[in-house]
PDB file of N, H, CA, C and O in Angstrom:
ATOM      1  N   MET A   1      44.066   1.542 101.296  1.00  0.00           N
ATOM      2  CA  MET A   1      44.500   1.147  99.975  1.00  0.00           C
ATOM      3  C   MET A   1      45.251  -0.171 100.085  1.00  0.00           C
ATOM      4  O   MET A   1      45.961  -0.399 101.064  1.00  0.00           O
ATOM      5  N   SER A   2      45.105  -1.028  99.106  1.00  0.00           N
ATOM      6  H   SER A   2      44.529  -0.843  98.310  1.00  0.00           H
ATOM      7  CA  SER A   2      45.744  -2.333  99.145  1.00  0.00           C
ATOM      8  C   SER A   2      47.252  -2.185  98.977  1.00  0.00           C
ATOM      9  O   SER A   2      47.732  -1.278  98.298  1.00  0.00           O
ATOM     10  N   GLU A   3      47.983  -3.090  99.606  1.00  0.00           N
ATOM     11  H   GLU A   3      47.593  -3.827 100.157  1.00  0.00           H
ATOM     12  CA  GLU A   3      49.434  -3.069  99.544  1.00  0.00           C
ATOM     13  C   GLU A   3      49.939  -3.378  98.136  1.00  0.00           C
ATOM     14  O   GLU A   3      50.801  -2.671  97.615  1.00  0.00           O
ATOM     15  N   GLN A   4      49.403  -4.435  97.521  1.00  0.00           N
ATOM     16  H   GLN A   4      48.703  -5.009  97.945  1.00  0.00           H
ATOM     17  CA  GLN A   4      49.820  -4.859  96.194  1.00  0.00           C
ATOM     18  C   GLN A   4      48.624  -4.890  95.267  1.00  0.00           C
ATOM     19  O   GLN A   4      47.566  -5.384  95.657  1.00  0.00           O
ATOM     20  N   PRO A   5      48.754  -4.382  94.059  1.00  0.00           N
ATOM     21  CA  PRO A   5      47.673  -4.539  93.093  1.00  0.00           C
ATOM     22  C   PRO A   5      47.452  -6.007  92.791  1.00  0.00           C
ATOM     23  O   PRO A   5      48.397  -6.796  92.787  1.00  0.00           O
ATOM     24  N   ILE A   6      46.206  -6.372  92.537  1.00  0.00           N
ATOM     25  H   ILE A   6      45.439  -5.731  92.540  1.00  0.00           H
ATOM     26  CA  ILE A   6      45.920  -7.761  92.256  1.00  0.00           C
ATOM     27  C   ILE A   6      46.254  -8.067  90.809  1.00  0.00           C
ATOM     28  O   ILE A   6      46.300  -7.167  89.970  1.00  0.00           O
ATOM     29  N   GLY A   7      46.485  -9.328  90.521  1.00  0.00           N
ATOM     30  H   GLY A   7      46.447 -10.058  91.203  1.00  0.00           H
ATOM     31  CA  GLY A   7      46.787  -9.738  89.156  1.00  0.00           C
ATOM     32  C   GLY A   7      48.277  -9.906  88.940  1.00  0.00           C
ATOM     33  O   GLY A   7      49.078  -9.761  89.863  1.00  0.00           O
ATOM     34  N   ASN A   8      48.629 -10.210  87.717  1.00  0.00           N
ATOM     35  H   ASN A   8      47.978 -10.328  86.967  1.00  0.00           H
ATOM     36  CA  ASN A   8      50.010 -10.464  87.346  1.00  0.00           C
ATOM     37  C   ASN A   8      50.765  -9.149  87.201  1.00  0.00           C
ATOM     38  O   ASN A   8      50.467  -8.357  86.307  1.00  0.00           O
ATOM     39  N   MET A   9      51.733  -8.916  88.068  1.00  0.00           N
ATOM     40  H   MET A   9      51.975  -9.560  88.794  1.00  0.00           H
ATOM     41  CA  MET A   9      52.503  -7.678  88.030  1.00  0.00           C
ATOM     42  C   MET A   9      53.814  -7.848  87.265  1.00  0.00           C
ATOM     43  O   MET A   9      54.611  -6.913  87.195  1.00  0.00           O
ATOM     44  N   GLU A  10      54.048  -9.026  86.692  1.00  0.00           N
ATOM     45  H   GLU A  10      53.401  -9.786  86.749  1.00  0.00           H
ATOM     46  CA  GLU A  10      55.307  -9.296  86.002  1.00  0.00           C
ATOM     47  C   GLU A  10      55.547  -8.327  84.845  1.00  0.00           C
ATOM     48  O   GLU A  10      56.675  -7.879  84.637  1.00  0.00           O
ATOM     49  N   ASN A  11      54.501  -8.002  84.095  1.00  0.00           N
ATOM     50  H   ASN A  11      53.585  -8.366  84.264  1.00  0.00           H
ATOM     51  CA  ASN A  11      54.646  -7.121  82.939  1.00  0.00           C
ATOM     52  C   ASN A  11      54.204  -5.690  83.212  1.00  0.00           C
ATOM     53  O   ASN A  11      54.149  -4.877  82.289  1.00  0.00           O
ATOM     54  N   ALA A  12      53.889  -5.369  84.456  1.00  0.00           N
ATOM     55  H   ALA A  12      53.934  -6.029  85.206  1.00  0.00           H
ATOM     56  CA  ALA A  12      53.420  -4.021  84.788  1.00  0.00           C
ATOM     57  C   ALA A  12      54.580  -3.028  84.722  1.00  0.00           C
ATOM     58  O   ALA A  12      55.736  -3.386  84.950  1.00  0.00           O
ATOM     59  N   HIS A  13      54.254  -1.789  84.410  1.00  0.00           N
ATOM     60  H   HIS A  13      53.315  -1.499  84.225  1.00  0.00           H
ATOM     61  CA  HIS A  13      55.257  -0.732  84.402  1.00  0.00           C
ATOM     62  C   HIS A  13      55.641  -0.407  85.842  1.00  0.00           C
ATOM     63  O   HIS A  13      54.847  -0.615  86.759  1.00  0.00           O
ATOM     64  N   ASP A  14      56.847   0.097  86.040  1.00  0.00           N
ATOM     65  H   ASP A  14      57.492   0.266  85.295  1.00  0.00           H
ATOM     66  CA  ASP A  14      57.366   0.360  87.379  1.00  0.00           C
ATOM     67  C   ASP A  14      56.541   1.444  88.080  1.00  0.00           C
ATOM     68  O   ASP A  14      56.527   2.593  87.637  1.00  0.00           O
ATOM     69  N   PRO A  15      55.850   1.083  89.179  1.00  0.00           N
ATOM     70  CA  PRO A  15      55.000   2.072  89.862  1.00  0.00           C
ATOM     71  C   PRO A  15      55.790   3.234  90.463  1.00  0.00           C
ATOM     72  O   PRO A  15      55.265   4.343  90.561  1.00  0.00           O
ATOM     73  N   LYS A  16      57.038   3.004  90.865  1.00  0.00           N
ATOM     74  H   LYS A  16      57.465   2.104  90.785  1.00  0.00           H
ATOM     75  CA  LYS A  16      57.834   4.090  91.445  1.00  0.00           C
ATOM     76  C   LYS A  16      58.171   5.146  90.393  1.00  0.00           C
ATOM     77  O   LYS A  16      58.151   6.341  90.685  1.00  0.00           O
ATOM     78  N   LYS A  17      58.482   4.707  89.164  1.00  0.00           N
ATOM     79  H   LYS A  17      58.498   3.736  88.926  1.00  0.00           H
ATOM     80  CA  LYS A  17      58.783   5.657  88.090  1.00  0.00           C
ATOM     81  C   LYS A  17      57.554   6.464  87.699  1.00  0.00           C
ATOM     82  O   LYS A  17      57.672   7.625  87.307  1.00  0.00           O
ATOM     83  N   LEU A  18      56.379   5.857  87.801  1.00  0.00           N
ATOM     84  H   LEU A  18      56.284   4.914  88.119  1.00  0.00           H
ATOM     85  CA  LEU A  18      55.135   6.535  87.448  1.00  0.00           C
ATOM     86  C   LEU A  18      54.563   7.356  88.597  1.00  0.00           C
ATOM     87  O   LEU A  18      53.602   8.101  88.409  1.00  0.00           O
ATOM     88  N   GLY A  19      55.146   7.224  89.784  1.00  0.00           N
ATOM     89  H   GLY A  19      55.927   6.618  89.937  1.00  0.00           H
ATOM     90  CA  GLY A  19      54.652   7.966  90.940  1.00  0.00           C
ATOM     91  C   GLY A  19      53.336   7.442  91.475  1.00  0.00           C
ATOM     92  O   GLY A  19      52.519   8.205  91.989  1.00  0.00           O
ATOM     93  N   LEU A  20      53.130   6.142  91.355  1.00  0.00           N
ATOM     94  H   LEU A  20      53.793   5.521  90.937  1.00  0.00           H
ATOM     95  CA  LEU A  20      51.880   5.528  91.815  1.00  0.00           C
ATOM     96  C   LEU A  20      51.971   5.179  93.280  1.00  0.00           C
ATOM     97  O   LEU A  20      53.070   4.920  93.772  1.00  0.00           O
ATOM     98  N   PRO A  21      50.882   5.162  93.988  1.00  0.00           N
ATOM     99  CA  PRO A  21      49.503   5.442  93.589  1.00  0.00           C
ATOM    100  C   PRO A  21      49.236   6.940  93.489  1.00  0.00           C
ATOM    101  O   PRO A  21      49.862   7.741  94.182  1.00  0.00           O
ATOM    102  N   LYS A  22      48.296   7.306  92.614  1.00  0.00           N
ATOM    103  H   LYS A  22      47.787   6.655  92.051  1.00  0.00           H
ATOM    104  CA  LYS A  22      47.891   8.707  92.471  1.00  0.00           C
ATOM    105  C   LYS A  22      46.417   8.762  92.098  1.00  0.00           C
ATOM    106  O   LYS A  22      45.907   7.852  91.445  1.00  0.00           O
ATOM    107  N   PRO A  23      45.728   9.826  92.509  1.00  0.00           N
ATOM    108  CA  PRO A  23      44.302   9.951  92.186  1.00  0.00           C
ATOM    109  C   PRO A  23      44.102  10.115  90.681  1.00  0.00           C
ATOM    110  O   PRO A  23      44.929  10.708  89.989  1.00  0.00           O
ATOM    111  N   VAL A  24      42.982   9.573  90.190  1.00  0.00           N
ATOM    112  H   VAL A  24      42.310   9.091  90.752  1.00  0.00           H
ATOM    113  CA  VAL A  24      42.711   9.628  88.756  1.00  0.00           C
ATOM    114  C   VAL A  24      41.202   9.687  88.518  1.00  0.00           C
ATOM    115  O   VAL A  24      40.416   9.132  89.287  1.00  0.00           O
ATOM    116  N   ILE A  25      40.818  10.364  87.448  1.00  0.00           N
ATOM    117  H   ILE A  25      41.456  10.815  86.824  1.00  0.00           H
ATOM    118  CA  ILE A  25      39.433  10.369  86.979  1.00  0.00           C
ATOM    119  C   ILE A  25      39.463   9.804  85.564  1.00  0.00           C
ATOM    120  O   ILE A  25      40.133  10.348  84.687  1.00  0.00           O
ATOM    121  N   VAL A  26      38.731   8.708  85.345  1.00  0.00           N
ATOM    122  H   VAL A  26      38.187   8.266  86.057  1.00  0.00           H
ATOM    123  CA  VAL A  26      38.726   8.016  84.058  1.00  0.00           C
ATOM    124  C   VAL A  26      37.342   8.139  83.439  1.00  0.00           C
ATOM    125  O   VAL A  26      36.339   7.842  84.089  1.00  0.00           O
ATOM    126  N   THR A  27      37.285   8.576  82.189  1.00  0.00           N
ATOM    127  H   THR A  27      38.100   8.817  81.661  1.00  0.00           H
ATOM    128  CA  THR A  27      36.034   8.607  81.432  1.00  0.00           C
ATOM    129  C   THR A  27      36.106   7.511  80.380  1.00  0.00           C
ATOM    130  O   THR A  27      37.006   7.500  79.540  1.00  0.00           O
ATOM    131  N   LEU A  28      35.148   6.585  80.433  1.00  0.00           N
ATOM    132  H   LEU A  28      34.417   6.593  81.115  1.00  0.00           H
ATOM    133  CA  LEU A  28      35.123   5.471  79.495  1.00  0.00           C
ATOM    134  C   LEU A  28      34.382   5.859  78.222  1.00  0.00           C
ATOM    135  O   LEU A  28      33.685   6.873  78.188  1.00  0.00           O
ATOM    136  N   LEU A  29      34.532   5.053  77.177  1.00  0.00           N
ATOM    137  H   LEU A  29      35.098   4.230  77.203  1.00  0.00           H
ATOM    138  CA  LEU A  29      33.883   5.334  75.897  1.00  0.00           C
ATOM    139  C   LEU A  29      32.367   5.383  76.007  1.00  0.00           C
ATOM    140  O   LEU A  29      31.714   6.108  75.256  1.00  0.00           O
ATOM    141  N   ASP A  30      31.795   4.611  76.946  1.00  0.00           N
ATOM    142  H   ASP A  30      32.325   4.022  77.556  1.00  0.00           H
ATOM    143  CA  ASP A  30      30.336   4.607  77.098  1.00  0.00           C
ATOM    144  C   ASP A  30      29.830   5.771  77.954  1.00  0.00           C
ATOM    145  O   ASP A  30      28.633   5.853  78.229  1.00  0.00           O
ATOM    146  N   GLY A  31      30.725   6.672  78.378  1.00  0.00           N
ATOM    147  H   GLY A  31      31.697   6.605  78.154  1.00  0.00           H
ATOM    148  CA  GLY A  31      30.335   7.845  79.138  1.00  0.00           C
ATOM    149  C   GLY A  31      30.426   7.686  80.644  1.00  0.00           C
ATOM    150  O   GLY A  31      30.257   8.665  81.372  1.00  0.00           O
ATOM    151  N   GLU A  32      30.684   6.490  81.130  1.00  0.00           N
ATOM    152  H   GLU A  32      30.821   5.695  80.539  1.00  0.00           H
ATOM    153  CA  GLU A  32      30.805   6.262  82.569  1.00  0.00           C
ATOM    154  C   GLU A  32      32.075   6.932  83.085  1.00  0.00           C
ATOM    155  O   GLU A  32      33.123   6.875  82.442  1.00  0.00           O
ATOM    156  N   VAL A  33      31.970   7.566  84.251  1.00  0.00           N
ATOM    157  H   VAL A  33      31.119   7.612  84.773  1.00  0.00           H
ATOM    158  CA  VAL A  33      33.106   8.249  84.864  1.00  0.00           C
ATOM    159  C   VAL A  33      33.487   7.506  86.138  1.00  0.00           C
ATOM    160  O   VAL A  33      32.642   7.261  86.999  1.00  0.00           O
ATOM    161  N   LEU A  34      34.762   7.151  86.252  1.00  0.00           N
ATOM    162  H   LEU A  34      35.448   7.351  85.553  1.00  0.00           H
ATOM    163  CA  LEU A  34      35.281   6.464  87.433  1.00  0.00           C
ATOM    164  C   LEU A  34      36.256   7.386  88.139  1.00  0.00           C
ATOM    165  O   LEU A  34      37.138   7.970  87.509  1.00  0.00           O
ATOM    166  N   GLU A  35      36.095   7.516  89.455  1.00  0.00           N
ATOM    167  H   GLU A  35      35.379   7.042  89.967  1.00  0.00           H
ATOM    168  CA  GLU A  35      37.041   8.277  90.259  1.00  0.00           C
ATOM    169  C   GLU A  35      37.671   7.325  91.249  1.00  0.00           C
ATOM    170  O   GLU A  35      36.970   6.568  91.921  1.00  0.00           O
ATOM    171  N   GLY A  36      38.976   7.357  91.344  1.00  0.00           N
ATOM    172  H   GLY A  36      39.545   7.972  90.798  1.00  0.00           H
ATOM    173  CA  GLY A  36      39.655   6.460  92.261  1.00  0.00           C
ATOM    174  C   GLY A  36      41.143   6.741  92.286  1.00  0.00           C
ATOM    175  O   GLY A  36      41.595   7.853  92.014  1.00  0.00           O
ATOM    176  N   THR A  37      41.895   5.698  92.622  1.00  0.00           N
ATOM    177  H   THR A  37      41.528   4.794  92.843  1.00  0.00           H
ATOM    178  CA  THR A  37      43.340   5.791  92.734  1.00  0.00           C
ATOM    179  C   THR A  37      43.976   4.839  91.737  1.00  0.00           C
ATOM    180  O   THR A  37      43.696   3.640  91.748  1.00  0.00           O
ATOM    181  N   LEU A  38      44.825   5.369  90.884  1.00  0.00           N
ATOM    182  H   LEU A  38      45.052   6.343  90.875  1.00  0.00           H
ATOM    183  CA  LEU A  38      45.556   4.543  89.928  1.00  0.00           C
ATOM    184  C   LEU A  38      46.654   3.813  90.684  1.00  0.00           C
ATOM    185  O   LEU A  38      47.531   4.446  91.272  1.00  0.00           O
ATOM    186  N   ILE A  39      46.613   2.471  90.674  1.00  0.00           N
ATOM    187  H   ILE A  39      45.900   1.957  90.197  1.00  0.00           H
ATOM    188  CA  ILE A  39      47.582   1.715  91.463  1.00  0.00           C
ATOM    189  C   ILE A  39      48.527   0.880  90.617  1.00  0.00           C
ATOM    190  O   ILE A  39      49.565   0.450  91.119  1.00  0.00           O
ATOM    191  N   ALA A  40      48.202   0.632  89.338  1.00  0.00           N
ATOM    192  H   ALA A  40      47.359   0.982  88.930  1.00  0.00           H
ATOM    193  CA  ALA A  40      49.100  -0.138  88.473  1.00  0.00           C
ATOM    194  C   ALA A  40      48.785   0.157  87.018  1.00  0.00           C
ATOM    195  O   ALA A  40      47.635   0.390  86.646  1.00  0.00           O
ATOM    196  N   VAL A  41      49.840   0.142  86.196  1.00  0.00           N
ATOM    197  H   VAL A  41      50.775  -0.048  86.498  1.00  0.00           H
ATOM    198  CA  VAL A  41      49.679   0.318  84.753  1.00  0.00           C
ATOM    199  C   VAL A  41      50.340  -0.869  84.073  1.00  0.00           C
ATOM    200  O   VAL A  41      51.539  -1.100  84.224  1.00  0.00           O
ATOM    201  N   HIS A  42      49.545  -1.613  83.328  1.00  0.00           N
ATOM    202  H   HIS A  42      48.571  -1.426  83.206  1.00  0.00           H
ATOM    203  CA  HIS A  42      50.005  -2.767  82.566  1.00  0.00           C
ATOM    204  C   HIS A  42      50.041  -2.371  81.094  1.00  0.00           C
ATOM    205  O   HIS A  42      49.507  -1.321  80.735  1.00  0.00           O
ATOM    206  N   PRO A  43      50.656  -3.182  80.229  1.00  0.00           N
ATOM    207  CA  PRO A  43      50.699  -2.820  78.806  1.00  0.00           C
ATOM    208  C   PRO A  43      49.327  -2.591  78.171  1.00  0.00           C
ATOM    209  O   PRO A  43      49.205  -1.725  77.305  1.00  0.00           O
ATOM    210  N   LYS A  44      48.296  -3.331  78.566  1.00  0.00           N
ATOM    211  H   LYS A  44      48.395  -4.035  79.270  1.00  0.00           H
ATOM    212  CA  LYS A  44      46.985  -3.191  77.932  1.00  0.00           C
ATOM    213  C   LYS A  44      45.890  -2.698  78.871  1.00  0.00           C
ATOM    214  O   LYS A  44      44.764  -2.476  78.425  1.00  0.00           O
ATOM    215  N   ARG A  45      46.186  -2.523  80.156  1.00  0.00           N
ATOM    216  H   ARG A  45      47.100  -2.704  80.518  1.00  0.00           H
ATOM    217  CA  ARG A  45      45.139  -2.139  81.092  1.00  0.00           C
ATOM    218  C   ARG A  45      45.717  -1.337  82.248  1.00  0.00           C
ATOM    219  O   ARG A  45      46.930  -1.282  82.446  1.00  0.00           O
ATOM    220  N   MET A  46      44.811  -0.711  83.012  1.00  0.00           N
ATOM    221  H   MET A  46      43.826  -0.756  82.851  1.00  0.00           H
ATOM    222  CA  MET A  46      45.182   0.027  84.208  1.00  0.00           C
ATOM    223  C   MET A  46      44.340  -0.490  85.362  1.00  0.00           C
ATOM    224  O   MET A  46      43.158  -0.781  85.179  1.00  0.00           O
ATOM    225  N   ASP A  47      44.925  -0.610  86.545  1.00  0.00           N
ATOM    226  H   ASP A  47      45.885  -0.374  86.694  1.00  0.00           H
ATOM    227  CA  ASP A  47      44.191  -1.016  87.738  1.00  0.00           C
ATOM    228  C   ASP A  47      43.854   0.236  88.542  1.00  0.00           C
ATOM    229  O   ASP A  47      44.733   1.026  88.885  1.00  0.00           O
ATOM    230  N   VAL A  48      42.554   0.401  88.837  1.00  0.00           N
ATOM    231  H   VAL A  48      41.841  -0.242  88.558  1.00  0.00           H
ATOM    232  CA  VAL A  48      42.072   1.562  89.583  1.00  0.00           C
ATOM    233  C   VAL A  48      41.348   1.069  90.824  1.00  0.00           C
ATOM    234  O   VAL A  48      40.456   0.226  90.735  1.00  0.00           O
ATOM    235  N   GLU A  49      41.735   1.601  91.994  1.00  0.00           N
ATOM    236  H   GLU A  49      42.460   2.286  92.066  1.00  0.00           H
ATOM    237  CA  GLU A  49      41.041   1.285  93.239  1.00  0.00           C
ATOM    238  C   GLU A  49      39.990   2.367  93.465  1.00  0.00           C
ATOM    239  O   GLU A  49      40.313   3.552  93.545  1.00  0.00           O
ATOM    240  N   LEU A  50      38.728   1.948  93.568  1.00  0.00           N
ATOM    241  H   LEU A  50      38.466   0.985  93.503  1.00  0.00           H
ATOM    242  CA  LEU A  50      37.623   2.879  93.767  1.00  0.00           C
ATOM    243  C   LEU A  50      37.496   3.241  95.241  1.00  0.00           C
ATOM    244  O   LEU A  50      38.154   2.636  96.087  1.00  0.00           O
ATOM    245  N   SER A  51      36.656   4.222  95.553  1.00  0.00           N
ATOM    246  H   SER A  51      36.121   4.713  94.866  1.00  0.00           H
ATOM    247  CA  SER A  51      36.508   4.692  96.930  1.00  0.00           C
ATOM    248  C   SER A  51      35.951   3.626  97.865  1.00  0.00           C
ATOM    249  O   SER A  51      36.187   3.682  99.071  1.00  0.00           O
ATOM    250  N   ASP A  52      35.212   2.648  97.322  1.00  0.00           N
ATOM    251  H   ASP A  52      35.021   2.603  96.341  1.00  0.00           H
ATOM    252  CA  ASP A  52      34.679   1.572  98.162  1.00  0.00           C
ATOM    253  C   ASP A  52      35.645   0.388  98.259  1.00  0.00           C
ATOM    254  O   ASP A  52      35.243  -0.708  98.652  1.00  0.00           O
ATOM    255  N   LYS A  53      36.909   0.602  97.904  1.00  0.00           N
ATOM    256  H   LYS A  53      37.235   1.492  97.585  1.00  0.00           H
ATOM    257  CA  LYS A  53      38.012  -0.364  98.020  1.00  0.00           C
ATOM    258  C   LYS A  53      37.967  -1.490  96.989  1.00  0.00           C
ATOM    259  O   LYS A  53      38.763  -2.425  97.078  1.00  0.00           O
ATOM    260  N   ARG A  54      37.050  -1.426  96.008  1.00  0.00           N
ATOM    261  H   ARG A  54      36.404  -0.667  95.936  1.00  0.00           H
ATOM    262  CA  ARG A  54      37.088  -2.405  94.916  1.00  0.00           C
ATOM    263  C   ARG A  54      38.199  -2.010  93.955  1.00  0.00           C
ATOM    264  O   ARG A  54      38.419  -0.826  93.699  1.00  0.00           O
ATOM    265  N   VAL A  55      38.897  -3.010  93.425  1.00  0.00           N
ATOM    266  H   VAL A  55      38.718  -3.971  93.633  1.00  0.00           H
ATOM    267  CA  VAL A  55      39.929  -2.770  92.427  1.00  0.00           C
ATOM    268  C   VAL A  55      39.411  -3.274  91.090  1.00  0.00           C
ATOM    269  O   VAL A  55      39.038  -4.440  90.958  1.00  0.00           O
ATOM    270  N   ILE A  56      39.390  -2.391  90.102  1.00  0.00           N
ATOM    271  H   ILE A  56      39.693  -1.444  90.209  1.00  0.00           H
ATOM    272  CA  ILE A  56      38.925  -2.789  88.780  1.00  0.00           C
ATOM    273  C   ILE A  56      40.062  -2.608  87.778  1.00  0.00           C
ATOM    274  O   ILE A  56      40.914  -1.733  87.931  1.00  0.00           O
ATOM    275  N   SER A  57      40.054  -3.450  86.756  1.00  0.00           N
ATOM    276  H   SER A  57      39.362  -4.161  86.632  1.00  0.00           H
ATOM    277  CA  SER A  57      41.004  -3.334  85.657  1.00  0.00           C
ATOM    278  C   SER A  57      40.271  -2.715  84.478  1.00  0.00           C
ATOM    279  O   SER A  57      39.239  -3.223  84.039  1.00  0.00           O
ATOM    280  N   VAL A  58      40.808  -1.627  83.973  1.00  0.00           N
ATOM    281  H   VAL A  58      41.647  -1.215  84.329  1.00  0.00           H
ATOM    282  CA  VAL A  58      40.199  -0.928  82.848  1.00  0.00           C
ATOM    283  C   VAL A  58      41.124  -1.110  81.646  1.00  0.00           C
ATOM    284  O   VAL A  58      42.289  -0.715  81.684  1.00  0.00           O
ATOM    285  N   PHE A  59      40.598  -1.708  80.586  1.00  0.00           N
ATOM    286  H   PHE A  59      39.652  -2.030  80.555  1.00  0.00           H
ATOM    287  CA  PHE A  59      41.402  -1.874  79.384  1.00  0.00           C
ATOM    288  C   PHE A  59      41.589  -0.518  78.707  1.00  0.00           C
ATOM    289  O   PHE A  59      40.648   0.269  78.607  1.00  0.00           O
ATOM    290  N   LYS A  60      42.804  -0.254  78.245  1.00  0.00           N
ATOM    291  H   LYS A  60      43.569  -0.894  78.326  1.00  0.00           H
ATOM    292  CA  LYS A  60      43.140   1.060  77.698  1.00  0.00           C
ATOM    293  C   LYS A  60      42.299   1.422  76.482  1.00  0.00           C
ATOM    294  O   LYS A  60      42.014   2.600  76.265  1.00  0.00           O
ATOM    295  N   HIS A  61      41.895   0.439  75.684  1.00  0.00           N
ATOM    296  H   HIS A  61      42.126  -0.518  75.860  1.00  0.00           H
ATOM    297  CA  HIS A  61      41.097   0.755  74.493  1.00  0.00           C
ATOM    298  C   HIS A  61      39.676   1.194  74.857  1.00  0.00           C
ATOM    299  O   HIS A  61      38.950   1.683  73.992  1.00  0.00           O
ATOM    300  N   ALA A  62      39.265   1.029  76.121  1.00  0.00           N
ATOM    301  H   ALA A  62      39.855   0.631  76.824  1.00  0.00           H
ATOM    302  CA  ALA A  62      37.930   1.440  76.566  1.00  0.00           C
ATOM    303  C   ALA A  62      37.932   2.842  77.182  1.00  0.00           C
ATOM    304  O   ALA A  62      36.881   3.343  77.582  1.00  0.00           O
ATOM    305  N   ILE A  63      39.101   3.475  77.260  1.00  0.00           N
ATOM    306  H   ILE A  63      39.954   3.068  76.935  1.00  0.00           H
ATOM    307  CA  ILE A  63      39.221   4.786  77.898  1.00  0.00           C
ATOM    308  C   ILE A  63      39.133   5.891  76.852  1.00  0.00           C
ATOM    309  O   ILE A  63      39.860   5.897  75.858  1.00  0.00           O
ATOM    310  N   LYS A  64      38.224   6.819  77.107  1.00  0.00           N
ATOM    311  H   LYS A  64      37.634   6.814  77.914  1.00  0.00           H
ATOM    312  CA  LYS A  64      38.106   7.989  76.234  1.00  0.00           C
ATOM    313  C   LYS A  64      39.054   9.083  76.710  1.00  0.00           C
ATOM    314  O   LYS A  64      39.706   9.739  75.898  1.00  0.00           O
ATOM    315  N   TYR A  65      39.134   9.283  78.031  1.00  0.00           N
ATOM    316  H   TYR A  65      38.605   8.750  78.691  1.00  0.00           H
ATOM    317  CA  TYR A  65      39.925  10.368  78.595  1.00  0.00           C
ATOM    318  C   TYR A  65      40.228  10.041  80.050  1.00  0.00           C
ATOM    319  O   TYR A  65      39.386   9.478  80.751  1.00  0.00           O
ATOM    320  N   PHE A  66      41.426  10.391  80.505  1.00  0.00           N
ATOM    321  H   PHE A  66      42.110  10.847  79.936  1.00  0.00           H
ATOM    322  CA  PHE A  66      41.684  10.303  81.938  1.00  0.00           C
ATOM    323  C   PHE A  66      42.565  11.466  82.354  1.00  0.00           C
ATOM    324  O   PHE A  66      43.349  12.000  81.568  1.00  0.00           O
ATOM    325  N   GLU A  67      42.409  11.845  83.626  1.00  0.00           N
ATOM    326  H   GLU A  67      41.772  11.412  84.264  1.00  0.00           H
ATOM    327  CA  GLU A  67      43.162  12.981  84.142  1.00  0.00           C
ATOM    328  C   GLU A  67      43.550  12.735  85.586  1.00  0.00           C
ATOM    329  O   GLU A  67      42.926  11.951  86.300  1.00  0.00           O
ATOM    330  N   HIS A  68      44.599  13.429  85.992  1.00  0.00           N
ATOM    331  H   HIS A  68      45.106  14.066  85.412  1.00  0.00           H
ATOM    332  CA  HIS A  68      45.034  13.422  87.383  1.00  0.00           C
ATOM    333  C   HIS A  68      44.592  14.757  87.974  1.00  0.00           C
ATOM    334  O   HIS A  68      45.139  15.796  87.606  1.00  0.00           O
ATOM    335  N   PRO A  69      43.614  14.754  88.882  1.00  0.00           N
ATOM    336  CA  PRO A  69      43.044  16.016  89.368  1.00  0.00           C
ATOM    337  C   PRO A  69      44.033  16.933  90.076  1.00  0.00           C
ATOM    338  O   PRO A  69      43.796  18.139  90.143  1.00  0.00           O
ATOM    339  N   GLU A  70      45.129  16.403  90.605  1.00  0.00           N
ATOM    340  H   GLU A  70      45.321  15.423  90.550  1.00  0.00           H
ATOM    341  CA  GLU A  70      46.093  17.245  91.316  1.00  0.00           C
ATOM    342  C   GLU A  70      47.062  17.939  90.373  1.00  0.00           C
ATOM    343  O   GLU A  70      47.769  18.858  90.786  1.00  0.00           O
ATOM    344  N   ALA A  71      47.108  17.519  89.120  1.00  0.00           N
ATOM    345  H   ALA A  71      46.534  16.772  88.784  1.00  0.00           H
ATOM    346  CA  ALA A  71      48.089  18.073  88.168  1.00  0.00           C
ATOM    347  C   ALA A  71      47.708  19.457  87.699  1.00  0.00           C
ATOM    348  O   ALA A  71      48.426  20.058  86.900  1.00  0.00           O
TER     349      ALA A  71
END
């Protein structure tokens, strides 16, 4: 897992308060399902590291549902 999430972290929510990184399953509005690790939460988007080590930014308005499988 990467040490620091990529992108501007100035406005990101505190990862320690959120207990990040944590596993997450994200279902997008178009039906695509992403499984990975939630590594950062920004005001308008979330950064998710996938199993192949790619980090993607998912805009919150594109998310239909997300869950933490360990919860």
